[in-house]
NUBADREN-187242 format. One record per atom (N, C-alpha, C, O): residue number from 1; atom name; x, y, z. Coordinates in nm, 3 decimals. Atoms other than C-alpha are relative to their C-alpha. Layout:
<rs>
(r NUM; "CA"; (X; Y; Z))
...
</rs>
This chain:
<rs>
(r 1; "N"; (0.071; -0.094; 0.087))
(r 1; "CA"; (7.930; 11.287; 2.025))
(r 1; "C"; (0.072; 0.136; 0.009))
(r 1; "O"; (0.096; 0.186; 0.119))
(r 2; "N"; (-0.069; -0.133; 0.005))
(r 2; "CA"; (8.104; 11.611; 1.917))
(r 2; "C"; (-0.106; 0.109; 0.013))
(r 2; "O"; (-0.203; 0.115; -0.062))
(r 3; "N"; (0.092; -0.109; -0.028))
(r 3; "CA"; (7.928; 11.913; 2.057))
(r 3; "C"; (0.061; 0.128; -0.044))
(r 3; "O"; (0.175; 0.157; -0.008))
(r 4; "N"; (-0.045; -0.133; 0.039))
(r 4; "CA"; (7.961; 12.254; 1.895))
(r 4; "C"; (-0.074; 0.099; 0.093))
(r 4; "O"; (-0.182; 0.148; 0.060))
(r 5; "N"; (0.067; -0.082; -0.101))
(r 5; "CA"; (7.881; 12.461; 2.203))
(r 5; "C"; (-0.030; 0.141; -0.051))
(r 5; "O"; (-0.129; 0.201; -0.011))
(r 6; "N"; (0.024; -0.134; 0.053))
(r 6; "CA"; (7.912; 12.788; 2.015))
(r 6; "C"; (-0.126; 0.009; -0.081))
(r 6; "O"; (-0.200; 0.107; -0.071))
(r 7; "N"; (0.124; 0.004; 0.079))
(r 7; "CA"; (7.637; 12.690; 1.773))
(r 7; "C"; (-0.122; -0.015; 0.086))
(r 7; "O"; (-0.228; 0.040; 0.057))
(r 8; "N"; (0.114; 0.020; -0.092))
(r 8; "CA"; (7.417; 12.579; 2.060))
(r 8; "C"; (-0.031; 0.134; 0.070))
(r 8; "O"; (-0.148; 0.171; 0.083))
(r 9; "N"; (0.021; -0.130; -0.062))
(r 9; "CA"; (7.469; 12.915; 2.235))
(r 9; "C"; (-0.068; 0.094; -0.098))
(r 9; "O"; (-0.163; 0.164; -0.062))
(r 10; "N"; (0.060; -0.088; 0.106))
(r 10; "CA"; (7.387; 13.097; 1.911))
(r 10; "C"; (-0.147; -0.033; -0.021))
(r 10; "O"; (-0.230; 0.057; -0.031))
(r 11; "N"; (0.141; 0.047; 0.021))
(r 11; "CA"; (7.069; 12.888; 1.863))
(r 11; "C"; (-0.090; 0.050; 0.115))
(r 11; "O"; (-0.199; 0.104; 0.093))
(r 12; "N"; (0.080; -0.038; -0.118))
(r 12; "CA"; (6.948; 12.956; 2.219))
(r 12; "C"; (-0.020; 0.153; 0.004))
(r 12; "O"; (-0.130; 0.202; 0.028))
(r 13; "N"; (0.012; -0.145; 0.000))
(r 13; "CA"; (7.024; 13.328; 2.198))
(r 13; "C"; (-0.094; 0.048; -0.109))
(r 13; "O"; (-0.175; 0.138; -0.085))
(r 14; "N"; (0.085; -0.038; 0.112))
(r 14; "CA"; (6.855; 13.356; 1.859))
(r 14; "C"; (-0.147; -0.031; 0.032))
(r 14; "O"; (-0.236; 0.051; 0.005))
(r 15; "N"; (0.139; 0.036; -0.039))
(r 15; "CA"; (6.544; 13.170; 1.988))
(r 15; "C"; (-0.057; 0.096; 0.100))
(r 15; "O"; (-0.178; 0.119; 0.101))
(r 16; "N"; (0.045; -0.093; -0.100))
(r 16; "CA"; (6.526; 13.417; 2.272))
(r 16; "C"; (-0.004; 0.146; -0.053))
(r 16; "O"; (-0.041; 0.238; 0.019))
(r 17; "N"; (0.000; -0.135; 0.061))
(r 17; "CA"; (6.561; 13.714; 2.035))
(r 17; "C"; (0.109; 0.090; 0.049))
(r 17; "O"; (0.095; 0.212; 0.046))
(r 18; "N"; (-0.113; -0.076; -0.054))
(r 18; "CA"; (6.892; 13.821; 2.184))
(r 18; "C"; (0.107; 0.013; -0.107))
(r 18; "O"; (0.156; -0.088; -0.158))
(r 19; "N"; (-0.101; -0.026; 0.105))
(r 19; "CA"; (7.134; 13.982; 1.937))
(r 19; "C"; (0.140; -0.023; 0.057))
(r 19; "O"; (0.160; -0.039; 0.177))
(r 20; "N"; (-0.140; 0.016; -0.043))
(r 20; "CA"; (7.510; 13.940; 1.944))
(r 20; "C"; (0.042; 0.118; 0.091))
(r 20; "O"; (0.114; 0.100; 0.189))
(r 21; "N"; (-0.035; -0.119; -0.077))
(r 21; "CA"; (7.541; 14.296; 2.077))
(r 21; "C"; (-0.063; -0.007; 0.139))
(r 21; "O"; (0.002; 0.024; 0.239))
(r 22; "N"; (0.067; 0.009; -0.130))
(r 22; "CA"; (7.284; 14.240; 2.352))
(r 22; "C"; (0.068; -0.102; 0.090))
(r 22; "O"; (0.090; -0.076; 0.208))
(r 23; "N"; (-0.068; 0.103; -0.076))
(r 23; "CA"; (7.453; 13.918; 2.463))
(r 23; "C"; (0.137; 0.049; 0.044))
(r 23; "O"; (0.179; 0.029; 0.158))
(r 24; "N"; (-0.134; -0.055; -0.031))
(r 24; "CA"; (7.793; 14.089; 2.445))
(r 24; "C"; (-0.005; 0.097; 0.113))
(r 24; "O"; (0.079; 0.092; 0.203))
(r 25; "N"; (0.017; -0.099; -0.109))
(r 25; "CA"; (7.673; 14.374; 2.665))
(r 25; "C"; (-0.020; -0.068; 0.136))
(r 25; "O"; (0.028; -0.020; 0.238))
(r 26; "N"; (0.033; 0.069; -0.128))
(r 26; "CA"; (7.550; 14.127; 2.927))
(r 26; "C"; (0.119; -0.082; 0.050))
(r 26; "O"; (0.131; -0.107; 0.170))
(r 27; "N"; (-0.116; 0.082; -0.048))
(r 27; "CA"; (7.873; 13.921; 2.936))
(r 27; "C"; (0.132; 0.073; -0.017))
(r 27; "O"; (0.239; 0.013; -0.006))
(r 28; "N"; (-0.116; -0.083; 0.009))
(r 28; "CA"; (8.113; 14.208; 2.883))
(r 28; "C"; (0.092; -0.039; -0.118))
(r 28; "O"; (0.214; -0.046; -0.104))
(r 29; "N"; (-0.072; 0.034; 0.123))
(r 29; "CA"; (8.214; 14.111; 2.527))
(r 29; "C"; (-0.052; 0.090; -0.111))
(r 29; "O"; (-0.163; 0.143; -0.104))
(r 30; "N"; (0.044; -0.076; 0.118))
(r 30; "CA"; (8.201; 14.294; 2.197))
(r 30; "C"; (-0.086; -0.088; -0.086))
(r 30; "O"; (-0.096; -0.208; -0.062))
(r 31; "N"; (0.080; 0.076; 0.095))
(r 31; "CA"; (7.972; 14.190; 1.915))
(r 31; "C"; (0.091; -0.101; -0.072))
(r 31; "O"; (0.050; -0.213; -0.101))
(r 32; "N"; (-0.095; 0.092; 0.068))
(r 32; "CA"; (8.280; 14.039; 1.748))
(r 32; "C"; (0.043; -0.114; 0.095))
(r 32; "O"; (0.065; -0.227; 0.053))
(r 33; "N"; (-0.030; 0.100; -0.100))
(r 33; "CA"; (8.365; 13.859; 2.071))
(r 33; "C"; (-0.105; -0.108; 0.009))
(r 33; "O"; (-0.075; -0.227; 0.023))
(r 34; "N"; (0.115; 0.098; -0.003))
(r 34; "CA"; (8.019; 13.697; 2.074))
(r 34; "C"; (0.002; -0.082; -0.128))
(r 34; "O"; (-0.021; -0.203; -0.123))
(r 35; "N"; (-0.011; 0.075; 0.129))
(r 35; "CA"; (8.060; 13.603; 1.703))
(r 35; "C"; (0.108; -0.107; 0.012))
(r 35; "O"; (0.093; -0.218; -0.039))
(r 36; "N"; (-0.107; 0.095; -0.024))
(r 36; "CA"; (8.384; 13.435; 1.805))
(r 36; "C"; (-0.048; -0.117; 0.085))
(r 36; "O"; (-0.017; -0.233; 0.057))
(r 37; "N"; (0.054; 0.107; -0.088))
(r 37; "CA"; (8.206; 13.242; 2.082))
(r 37; "C"; (-0.089; -0.090; -0.085))
(r 37; "O"; (-0.085; -0.212; -0.069))
(r 38; "N"; (0.091; 0.082; 0.080))
(r 38; "CA"; (7.945; 13.126; 1.828))
(r 38; "C"; (0.075; -0.098; -0.090))
(r 38; "O"; (0.020; -0.201; -0.129))
(r 39; "N"; (-0.079; 0.089; 0.087))
(r 39; "CA"; (8.225; 12.970; 1.619))
(r 39; "C"; (0.077; -0.105; 0.076))
(r 39; "O"; (0.139; -0.193; 0.016))
(r 40; "N"; (-0.082; 0.092; -0.082))
(r 40; "CA"; (8.382; 12.780; 1.908))
(r 40; "C"; (-0.064; -0.139; 0.015))
(r 40; "O"; (-0.186; -0.153; 0.019))
(r 41; "N"; (0.047; 0.134; -0.034))
(r 41; "CA"; (8.355; 12.409; 1.965))
(r 41; "C"; (0.027; -0.033; 0.144))
(r 41; "O"; (-0.026; -0.130; 0.198))
(r 42; "N"; (-0.027; 0.011; -0.144))
(r 42; "CA"; (8.494; 12.449; 2.319))
(r 42; "C"; (-0.012; 0.138; 0.063))
(r 42; "O"; (-0.005; 0.240; -0.005))
(r 43; "N"; (0.018; -0.129; -0.067))
(r 43; "CA"; (8.447; 12.716; 2.581))
(r 43; "C"; (0.047; -0.012; 0.145))
(r 43; "O"; (0.035; -0.119; 0.205))
(r 44; "N"; (-0.041; -0.006; -0.141))
(r 44; "CA"; (8.588; 12.817; 2.921))
(r 44; "C"; (-0.128; -0.012; 0.085))
(r 44; "O"; (-0.231; 0.047; 0.055))
(r 45; "N"; (0.117; 0.027; -0.084))
(r 45; "CA"; (8.355; 12.700; 3.196))
(r 45; "C"; (-0.055; 0.125; 0.066))
(r 45; "O"; (-0.176; 0.140; 0.081))
(r 46; "N"; (0.045; -0.125; -0.063))
(r 46; "CA"; (8.343; 13.042; 3.366))
(r 46; "C"; (-0.081; 0.085; -0.098))
(r 46; "O"; (-0.182; 0.144; -0.061))
(r 47; "N"; (0.073; -0.072; 0.106))
(r 47; "CA"; (8.234; 13.204; 3.039))
(r 47; "C"; (-0.135; -0.068; -0.022))
(r 47; "O"; (-0.237; 0.000; -0.036))
(r 48; "N"; (0.123; 0.074; 0.022))
(r 48; "CA"; (7.975; 12.930; 2.990))
(r 48; "C"; (-0.097; 0.026; 0.113))
(r 48; "O"; (-0.217; 0.037; 0.090))
(r 49; "N"; (0.087; -0.030; -0.114))
(r 49; "CA"; (7.841; 12.996; 3.340))
(r 49; "C"; (-0.065; 0.138; -0.020))
(r 49; "O"; (-0.185; 0.154; 0.003))
(r 50; "N"; (0.054; -0.134; 0.024))
(r 50; "CA"; (7.801; 13.367; 3.255))
(r 50; "C"; (-0.110; -0.005; -0.104))
(r 50; "O"; (-0.218; 0.052; -0.084))
(r 51; "N"; (0.097; 0.008; 0.108))
(r 51; "CA"; (7.621; 13.287; 2.932))
(r 51; "C"; (-0.124; -0.074; 0.046))
(r 51; "O"; (-0.236; -0.035; 0.013))
(r 52; "N"; (0.114; 0.075; -0.050))
(r 52; "CA"; (7.403; 13.029; 3.104))
(r 52; "C"; (-0.091; 0.085; 0.090))
(r 52; "O"; (-0.214; 0.073; 0.084))
(r 53; "N"; (0.079; -0.089; -0.086))
(r 53; "CA"; (7.294; 13.288; 3.361))
(r 53; "C"; (-0.077; 0.101; -0.084))
(r 53; "O"; (-0.195; 0.125; -0.058))
(r 54; "N"; (0.065; -0.100; 0.083))
(r 54; "CA"; (7.217; 13.548; 3.094))
(r 54; "C"; (-0.115; -0.063; -0.080))
(r 54; "O"; (-0.225; -0.007; -0.089))
(r 55; "N"; (0.103; 0.063; 0.085))
(r 55; "CA"; (7.026; 13.304; 2.872))
(r 55; "C"; (-0.091; -0.094; 0.076))
(r 55; "O"; (-0.185; -0.150; 0.018))
(r 56; "N"; (0.081; 0.089; -0.085))
(r 56; "CA"; (6.881; 13.103; 3.161))
(r 56; "C"; (-0.017; -0.138; -0.066))
(r 56; "O"; (-0.128; -0.187; -0.088))
(r 57; "N"; (0.003; 0.126; 0.074))
(r 57; "CA"; (6.978; 12.780; 2.990))
(r 57; "C"; (0.112; -0.092; 0.052))
(r 57; "O"; (0.222; -0.045; 0.079))
(r 58; "N"; (-0.096; 0.096; -0.048))
(r 58; "CA"; (7.157; 12.464; 3.105))
(r 58; "C"; (0.082; -0.056; -0.116))
(r 58; "O"; (0.043; -0.156; -0.177))
(r 59; "N"; (-0.082; 0.045; 0.112))
(r 59; "CA"; (7.433; 12.426; 2.846))
(r 59; "C"; (0.075; -0.128; 0.033))
(r 59; "O"; (0.118; -0.200; -0.058))
(r 60; "N"; (-0.069; 0.122; -0.037))
(r 60; "CA"; (7.594; 12.145; 3.044))
(r 60; "C"; (-0.083; -0.123; -0.036))
(r 60; "O"; (-0.029; -0.232; -0.055))
(r 61; "N"; (0.085; 0.113; 0.031))
(r 61; "CA"; (7.297; 11.927; 2.969))
(r 61; "C"; (0.033; -0.068; -0.132))
(r 61; "O"; (0.002; -0.185; -0.151))
(r 62; "N"; (-0.040; 0.059; 0.129))
(r 62; "CA"; (7.432; 11.871; 2.619))
(r 62; "C"; (0.115; -0.097; 0.017))
(r 62; "O"; (0.141; -0.179; -0.072))
(r 63; "N"; (-0.114; 0.086; -0.026))
(r 63; "CA"; (7.730; 11.696; 2.773))
(r 63; "C"; (-0.037; -0.124; 0.083))
(r 63; "O"; (0.044; -0.215; 0.098))
(r 64; "N"; (0.040; 0.111; -0.085))
(r 64; "CA"; (7.529; 11.459; 2.996))
(r 64; "C"; (-0.009; -0.133; -0.068))
(r 64; "O"; (-0.014; -0.236; 0.000))
(r 65; "N"; (0.011; 0.126; 0.073))
(r 65; "CA"; (7.507; 11.198; 2.723))
(r 65; "C"; (0.138; -0.066; -0.018))
(r 65; "O"; (0.146; -0.182; -0.056))
(r 66; "N"; (-0.135; 0.050; 0.022))
(r 66; "CA"; (7.886; 11.154; 2.710))
(r 66; "C"; (0.070; -0.023; 0.135))
(r 66; "O"; (0.045; 0.046; 0.234))
(r 67; "N"; (-0.083; 0.024; -0.119))
(r 67; "CA"; (8.128; 11.006; 2.962))
(r 67; "C"; (0.098; 0.116; 0.017))
(r 67; "O"; (0.140; 0.172; -0.084))
(r 68; "N"; (0.042; 0.057; -0.129))
(r 68; "CA"; (8.221; 11.102; 3.224))
(r 68; "C"; (-0.126; 0.066; 0.057))
(r 68; "O"; (-0.176; 0.024; 0.161))
(r 69; "N"; (0.114; -0.076; -0.054))
(r 69; "CA"; (7.931; 11.346; 3.267))
(r 69; "C"; (-0.126; -0.084; 0.011))
(r 69; "O"; (-0.206; -0.063; 0.102))
(r 70; "N"; (0.116; 0.087; -0.008))
(r 70; "CA"; (7.671; 11.079; 3.194))
(r 70; "C"; (-0.001; -0.075; 0.128))
(r 70; "O"; (-0.105; -0.083; 0.194))
(r 71; "N"; (-0.011; 0.077; -0.124))
(r 71; "CA"; (7.794; 10.871; 3.487))
(r 71; "C"; (-0.028; 0.093; 0.119))
(r 71; "O"; (-0.102; 0.057; 0.210))
(r 72; "N"; (0.021; -0.096; -0.110))
(r 72; "CA"; (7.804; 11.178; 3.713))
(r 72; "C"; (-0.146; 0.038; 0.012))
(r 72; "O"; (-0.200; 0.045; 0.123))
(r 73; "N"; (0.143; -0.041; -0.002))
(r 73; "CA"; (7.451; 11.282; 3.616))
(r 73; "C"; (-0.085; -0.116; 0.051))
(r 73; "O"; (-0.175; -0.095; 0.132))
(r 74; "N"; (0.074; 0.117; -0.044))
(r 74; "CA"; (7.319; 10.927; 3.664))
(r 74; "C"; (0.016; -0.019; 0.152))
(r 74; "O"; (-0.081; -0.051; 0.221))
(r 75; "N"; (-0.026; 0.012; -0.144))
(r 75; "CA"; (7.479; 10.915; 4.009))
(r 75; "C"; (-0.076; 0.108; 0.078))
(r 75; "O"; (-0.135; 0.081; 0.183))
(r 76; "N"; (0.074; -0.108; -0.065))
(r 76; "CA"; (7.331; 11.252; 4.100))
(r 76; "C"; (-0.150; -0.029; 0.002))
(r 76; "O"; (-0.215; -0.008; 0.105))
(r 77; "N"; (0.143; 0.034; 0.009))
(r 77; "CA"; (6.985; 11.143; 3.982))
(r 77; "C"; (-0.033; -0.113; 0.100))
(r 77; "O"; (-0.133; -0.108; 0.171))
(r 78; "N"; (0.019; 0.113; -0.092))
(r 78; "CA"; (7.019; 10.817; 4.177))
(r 78; "C"; (0.000; 0.047; 0.146))
(r 78; "O"; (-0.081; 0.002; 0.227))
(r 79; "N"; (-0.007; -0.055; -0.140))
(r 79; "CA"; (7.116; 11.009; 4.494))
(r 79; "C"; (-0.128; 0.076; 0.034))
(r 79; "O"; (-0.182; 0.063; 0.144))
(r 80; "N"; (0.125; -0.076; -0.023))
(r 80; "CA"; (6.815; 11.240; 4.457))
(r 80; "C"; (-0.121; -0.094; 0.011))
(r 80; "O"; (-0.210; -0.073; 0.094))
(r 81; "N"; (0.110; 0.095; -0.008))
(r 81; "CA"; (6.582; 10.948; 4.393))
(r 81; "C"; (0.000; -0.070; 0.136))
(r 81; "O"; (-0.107; -0.094; 0.193))
(r 82; "N"; (-0.010; 0.060; -0.130))
(r 82; "CA"; (6.712; 10.784; 4.713))
(r 82; "C"; (-0.051; 0.096; 0.107))
(r 82; "O"; (-0.123; 0.055; 0.198))
(r 83; "N"; (0.046; -0.100; -0.100))
(r 83; "CA"; (6.653; 11.106; 4.910))
(r 83; "C"; (-0.152; 0.014; -0.006))
(r 83; "O"; (-0.217; 0.024; 0.098))
(r 84; "N"; (0.145; -0.007; 0.014))
(r 84; "CA"; (6.299; 11.127; 4.770))
(r 84; "C"; (-0.068; -0.120; 0.063))
(r 84; "O"; (-0.167; -0.107; 0.135))
(r 85; "N"; (0.054; 0.122; -0.058))
(r 85; "CA"; (6.234; 10.766; 4.863))
(r 85; "C"; (0.007; 0.004; 0.154))
(r 85; "O"; (-0.088; -0.036; 0.222))
(r 86; "N"; (-0.015; -0.012; -0.145))
(r 86; "CA"; (6.367; 10.829; 5.216))
(r 86; "C"; (-0.103; 0.096; 0.058))
(r 86; "O"; (-0.163; 0.068; 0.162))
(r 87; "N"; (0.101; -0.099; -0.045))
(r 87; "CA"; (6.142; 11.136; 5.252))
(r 87; "C"; (-0.140; -0.057; -0.006))
(r 87; "O"; (-0.220; -0.035; 0.085))
(r 88; "N"; (0.134; 0.062; 0.011))
(r 88; "CA"; (5.840; 10.943; 5.128))
(r 88; "C"; (-0.022; -0.102; 0.109))
(r 88; "O"; (-0.132; -0.116; 0.161))
(r 89; "N"; (0.013; 0.098; -0.108))
(r 89; "CA"; (5.911; 10.671; 5.381))
(r 89; "C"; (-0.026; 0.073; 0.133))
(r 89; "O"; (-0.110; 0.030; 0.213))
(r 90; "N"; (0.024; -0.077; -0.121))
(r 90; "CA"; (5.932; 10.930; 5.658))
(r 90; "C"; (-0.142; 0.056; 0.006))
(r 90; "O"; (-0.204; 0.059; 0.113))
(r 91; "N"; (0.137; -0.051; 0.008))
(r 91; "CA"; (5.602; 11.081; 5.544))
(r 91; "C"; (-0.099; -0.111; 0.032))
(r 91; "O"; (-0.195; -0.091; 0.106))
(r 92; "N"; (0.091; 0.115; -0.028))
(r 92; "CA"; (5.438; 10.737; 5.548))
(r 92; "C"; (0.002; -0.034; 0.148))
(r 92; "O"; (-0.103; -0.061; 0.206))
(r 93; "N"; (-0.010; 0.028; -0.143))
(r 93; "CA"; (5.568; 10.675; 5.902))
(r 93; "C"; (-0.074; 0.103; 0.082))
(r 93; "O"; (-0.142; 0.070; 0.179))
(r 94; "N"; (0.067; -0.107; -0.072))
(r 94; "CA"; (5.441; 11.010; 6.016))
(r 94; "C"; (-0.153; -0.014; -0.016))
(r 94; "O"; (-0.228; 0.012; 0.079))
(r 95; "N"; (0.142; 0.022; 0.022))
(r 95; "CA"; (5.100; 10.935; 5.860))
(r 95; "C"; (-0.051; -0.112; 0.091))
(r 95; "O"; (-0.160; -0.101; 0.148))
(r 96; "N"; (0.038; 0.108; -0.088))
(r 96; "CA"; (5.089; 10.607; 6.053))
(r 96; "C"; (-0.010; 0.049; 0.144))
(r 96; "O"; (-0.106; 0.019; 0.215))
(r 97; "N"; (0.000; -0.052; -0.137))
(r 97; "CA"; (5.181; 10.785; 6.376))
(r 97; "C"; (-0.121; 0.096; 0.024))
(r 97; "O"; (-0.183; 0.094; 0.130))
(r 98; "N"; (0.114; -0.089; -0.013))
(r 98; "CA"; (4.917; 11.053; 6.312))
(r 98; "C"; (-0.131; -0.080; 0.014))
(r 98; "O"; (-0.219; -0.044; 0.093))
(r 99; "N"; (0.118; 0.084; -0.009))
(r 99; "CA"; (4.657; 10.782; 6.258))
(r 99; "C"; (-0.015; -0.061; 0.140))
(r 99; "O"; (-0.123; -0.066; 0.197))
(r 100; "N"; (0.004; 0.059; -0.132))
(r 100; "CA"; (4.752; 10.614; 6.583))
(r 100; "C"; (-0.032; 0.108; 0.109))
(r 100; "O"; (-0.102; 0.080; 0.206))
(r 101; "N"; (0.032; -0.109; -0.091))
(r 101; "CA"; (4.738; 10.949; 6.765))
(r 101; "C"; (-0.148; 0.034; -0.004))
(r 101; "O"; (-0.209; 0.064; 0.099))
(r 102; "N"; (0.145; -0.026; 0.013))
(r 102; "CA"; (4.388; 11.004; 6.629))
(r 102; "C"; (-0.078; -0.108; 0.076))
(r 102; "O"; (-0.174; -0.078; 0.146))
(r 103; "N"; (0.065; 0.110; -0.073))
(r 103; "CA"; (4.287; 10.662; 6.765))
(r 103; "C"; (0.007; 0.022; 0.148))
(r 103; "O"; (-0.092; 0.004; 0.220))
(r 104; "N"; (-0.019; -0.024; -0.144))
(r 104; "CA"; (4.432; 10.747; 7.105))
(r 104; "C"; (-0.091; 0.113; 0.046))
(r 104; "O"; (-0.154; 0.103; 0.151))
(r 105; "N"; (0.084; -0.113; -0.036))
(r 105; "CA"; (4.250; 11.082; 7.108))
(r 105; "C"; (-0.149; -0.043; 0.007))
(r 105; "O"; (-0.222; -0.003; 0.098))
(r 106; "N"; (0.137; 0.048; -0.004))
(r 106; "CA"; (3.921; 10.912; 7.021))
(r 106; "C"; (-0.027; -0.081; 0.122))
(r 106; "O"; (-0.130; -0.062; 0.187))
(r 107; "N"; (0.018; 0.081; -0.119))
(r 107; "CA"; (3.966; 10.657; 7.299))
(r 107; "C"; (0.002; 0.087; 0.126))
(r 107; "O"; (-0.076; 0.063; 0.218))
(r 108; "N"; (-0.006; -0.090; -0.116))
(r 108; "CA"; (4.060; 10.933; 7.544))
(r 108; "C"; (-0.132; 0.078; 0.014))
(r 108; "O"; (-0.185; 0.093; 0.124))
(r 109; "N"; (0.128; -0.075; -0.003))
(r 109; "CA"; (3.749; 11.135; 7.448))
(r 109; "C"; (-0.113; -0.092; 0.046))
(r 109; "O"; (-0.199; -0.051; 0.123))
(r 110; "N"; (0.101; 0.097; -0.039))
(r 110; "CA"; (3.536; 10.825; 7.486))
(r 110; "C"; (0.009; -0.026; 0.151))
(r 110; "O"; (-0.092; -0.027; 0.221))
(r 111; "N"; (-0.023; 0.027; -0.143))
(r 111; "CA"; (3.689; 10.752; 7.829))
(r 111; "C"; (-0.044; 0.122; 0.084))
(r 111; "O"; (-0.109; 0.105; 0.187))
(r 112; "N"; (0.039; -0.123; -0.073))
(r 112; "CA"; (3.640; 11.114; 7.943))
(r 112; "C"; (-0.152; 0.009; 0.002))
(r 112; "O"; (-0.211; 0.042; 0.105))
(r 113; "N"; (0.146; -0.007; 0.006))
(r 113; "CA"; (3.278; 11.102; 7.828))
(r 113; "C"; (-0.062; -0.099; 0.098))
(r 113; "O"; (-0.158; -0.066; 0.168))
(r 114; "N"; (0.048; 0.101; -0.093))
(r 114; "CA"; (3.222; 10.780; 8.025))
(r 114; "C"; (0.018; 0.045; 0.145))
(r 114; "O"; (-0.071; 0.028; 0.228))
(r 115; "N"; (-0.025; -0.049; -0.135))
(r 115; "CA"; (3.382; 10.930; 8.335))
(r 115; "C"; (-0.092; 0.114; 0.039))
(r 115; "O"; (-0.142; 0.119; 0.152))
(r 116; "N"; (0.093; -0.109; -0.027))
(r 116; "CA"; (3.174; 11.243; 8.307))
(r 116; "C"; (-0.140; -0.052; 0.023))
(r 116; "O"; (-0.212; -0.002; 0.109))
(r 117; "N"; (0.131; 0.060; -0.014))
(r 117; "CA"; (2.866; 11.031; 8.267))
(r 117; "C"; (-0.014; -0.066; 0.140))
(r 117; "O"; (-0.115; -0.050; 0.207))
(r 118; "N"; (0.002; 0.063; -0.133))
(r 118; "CA"; (2.953; 10.829; 8.581))
(r 118; "C"; (-0.004; 0.101; 0.110))
(r 118; "O"; (-0.074; 0.082; 0.210))
(r 119; "N"; (0.000; -0.105; -0.099))
(r 119; "CA"; (3.026; 11.144; 8.774))
(r 119; "C"; (-0.133; 0.073; 0.007))
(r 119; "O"; (-0.174; 0.119; 0.114))
(r 120; "N"; (0.130; -0.065; 0.006))
(r 120; "CA"; (2.696; 11.292; 8.664))
(r 120; "C"; (-0.108; -0.083; 0.064))
(r 120; "O"; (-0.206; -0.027; 0.112))
(r 121; "N"; (0.098; 0.088; -0.061))
(r 121; "CA"; (2.503; 10.987; 8.793))
(r 121; "C"; (0.011; 0.005; 0.152))
(r 121; "O"; (-0.089; -0.019; 0.220))
(r 122; "N"; (-0.022; 0.004; -0.146))
(r 122; "CA"; (2.648; 11.017; 9.144))
(r 122; "C"; (-0.049; 0.124; 0.065))
(r 122; "O"; (-0.038; 0.138; 0.187))
</rs>
């Protein structure tokens, strides 16, 4: 899929009510420089990072549908899902241990109460 990143940047800026001059001031470009960016189908990654920060928008997401970025994104998602699964497993194990500790505390309290009762009878 051919992505016209300049048009996407223009659309996002326009939706946010940011003029060419305002965007230019924030990324150290002239109004004409921003107009030039809007016409581009490709862009330097460092410039895209600056624009992404200013507009608070993930412009790389438009590339996630195409190889190789799609594979990279799927791998990243898979890694995060595995980490979440591992953390959930740890939480479940801790819940089990907490439950067992509660049982132990109950038995200890019961035992202490019995001992106190026996000591009180003597």
